[in-house]
C-alpha positions, 0 to 999 in steps of 0.5 A: 500499500502506498501513502500520501500526505493528507493535505496539511494535517500531518497525517499520512493516508493510504491511497485507498480508503474504505468507503462504508456507504454499502454497509448501510444495507439499504442503498446498495442492496443487502449486505451481511454485517459479519462479512462487512466486518471481515472486509474492513479487517481485510483492508486494514491487513492490506494497509488501508488506514482510512475508514469513511462512514456517516450517520446518514448511511443506514440511519447510523447502521454503517457507523455501528458496523464500523464500531464492531470492526475497529473494536481492537484497532481503533488507533490503526485508522484514520476514522472519518464520519460526517454530519449535516444530513438528518435521517427521519423516522421510517415513513417520513421524507428525507434525508434532510440537510441540516448543518446548523450549529445545534445539529452538528453538535448533536450529531457528533455526539450520537456518532461517537456513541455509535462508533464507540470512540471518544473522537474521530480523526476527521469530521465532514459536513456531508452536504452544503445546507442552503438554510445554514450560513457556512460560517455557522457550520464552520464555527460549529466544527471549530467547537468540535475540534476544540472539545477534542471530539475531532482532530480535523474537519472539512466538508463533503460535496462542496464546490471550489467557491464554497470551499473558499467561502468556508475558509474565510471562517475556519480552515478546511482540512479535508474535502471529499467529492465524487470523482471517477472516470464518468464524473470529472466535474471536480477537475474544473474548480475544486481540485485546483483550489484544493491543490492551491490551499493544501487541502486533503481530498477524498474521492468517492465513487472511485469505481463509478458506483459499480459501472467501472467494475465490469460486473454490469450488462445491458440487462442489469437493473436495480431495485429502487427500494433497495438500491439508489442506482435504480433511480437512474441518477448518480449525484446529478448525472443520469449515467444509470438511466435507460439507454445511458446505462447500456451505452456506459456498459459498452464503454466499460467493456471497451476500457476492459478490453483496450486498457485493462487486458493489455495491462494484465489488470482488472477494470476495477484496478484501472479505474482506481489507478486512473483516480489516483493519477490526479495529483489533487487526490489524497485517497480514493474511497472504495466500498467492498462487501467481502474480503475477496472484493478488497483483494481485487480492488486494492491491487489498483493502488500499486498501478500507475497508468502511462500517458498513452493509457490515459489518452486511450481512456480519454478517447473511449470516455468521449462516448460515455452518456449521461455526464453533466458539466456543472456540479450543483450541490447547493439545492434543497433536494431531500435525497442529495444523490437524486438531484435534478439534471442540469446541462449535459456535457 
């Protein structure tokens, strides 16, 4: 496993981080908790030292699974959780964004209880909240740090200009954003800003939310009741919708055939290596359900793509469907992963 500076935190983070959204059990289909714990243990054994979760993942269930996995290994990891997205009781609409001071302070205490720890290494505001000034959220994060409940803080799904506004109140240590071959929106503003300011970057969706694993076919479908991809939209991009999904499955097959096979690698490994090729990225988050998936994915941490391979990838991706030019996270959407679609690329 390779490691990189985590912005200016002084921490060295593994280039692959363990993403725990699938452990919610309600957004990527069913998953066995025991297998999830084994997967985290396998990742730690392979040198992964960053585990990312959130209270919004399964209404806290993901954090509870992480607590089980880290019971005897808490000090081995950079533990990241989030705040600012409230999950209502069953039957009520949501989740809802709330990055107010009162809610941030409430959520960190609830998260620490579920995680069975006294502190997290990084606390992030999960999504920008149109109803709360960024200044209020950042001052609340500073309170959390001052009280010892988090070592570092930051934001998730904020644009470059939003980061700049936050930085006027308190330094953003870490920024987490979606980034993969089919979603390059962060390259325009967010990544240049993070590089200039020394902000650590966590990229999520590194395998295109499964599209870049080679596991899907043109006939693949998702149950909207158990899998968010069934709605067709991935964080504002309709890459899973109708004909777009069929087109992108063909794109993935070309990437496998023309880039992965000649390299003797899997498509997942190539996708991960591609994300890690951007100098702004500190760690690429990858979810896994089983130890075998951990082994299959993490080998991509050792790959480096040549300029020729990256050019081939760019040429193939020119035919991808459903990509969107602008990242517009500041909206009152109930489900942030199901945002409205803006102008396509």
